[in-house]
C-alpha positions in Angstrom: 59.9 -41.8 15.1 60.5 -39.0 12.5 58.2 -36.7 14.5 60.3 -37.3 17.6 63.6 -36.9 15.9 63.2 -34.3 13.2 59.9 -32.7 12.4 59.7 -30.5 15.5 63.1 -28.9 14.6 62.2 -28.6 10.9 58.8 -27.2 11.4 59.5 -24.6 14.0 62.7 -23.1 12.5 60.8 -21.6 9.5 63.1 -23.4 7.1 62.5 -25.4 3.9 64.1 -28.9 3.9 65.0 -31.1 0.9 64.2 -34.8 1.2 67.9 -35.6 1.3 68.6 -33.0 4.0 65.7 -34.3 6.1 66.9 -37.9 5.9 70.5 -36.8 6.8 69.2 -34.9 9.8 67.1 -37.9 10.9 70.2 -40.2 10.6 72.4 -37.8 12.7 69.7 -37.4 15.3 69.2 -41.2 15.6 73.0 -41.7 15.9 73.1 -39.1 18.7 70.0 -40.5 20.6 71.3 -44.1 20.3 74.8 -43.1 21.4 76.2 -44.7 18.2 78.0 -41.7 16.8 81.4 -42.8 18.0 81.1 -46.1 16.2 80.0 -44.3 13.0 83.0 -41.9 13.1 85.4 -44.8 13.7 84.0 -47.5 11.3 81.6 -45.6 9.0 78.8 -48.1 9.6 75.8 -48.3 11.8 75.3 -51.2 14.1 71.8 -52.6 13.9 70.8 -54.0 17.3 67.4 -55.4 18.2 65.9 -53.9 21.4 65.5 -56.4 24.3 
């Protein structure tokens, strides 16, 4: 999943990423793709749901 979410952006921008920055970017991208960012901004927690 990391390849889909983050590595393409990180590798092709010619930047160097710290582990902490890479994890943060992955978390933000996952919130965006799962449409969970509104819940995060309101409650500061991530809902864990199991896919059907």
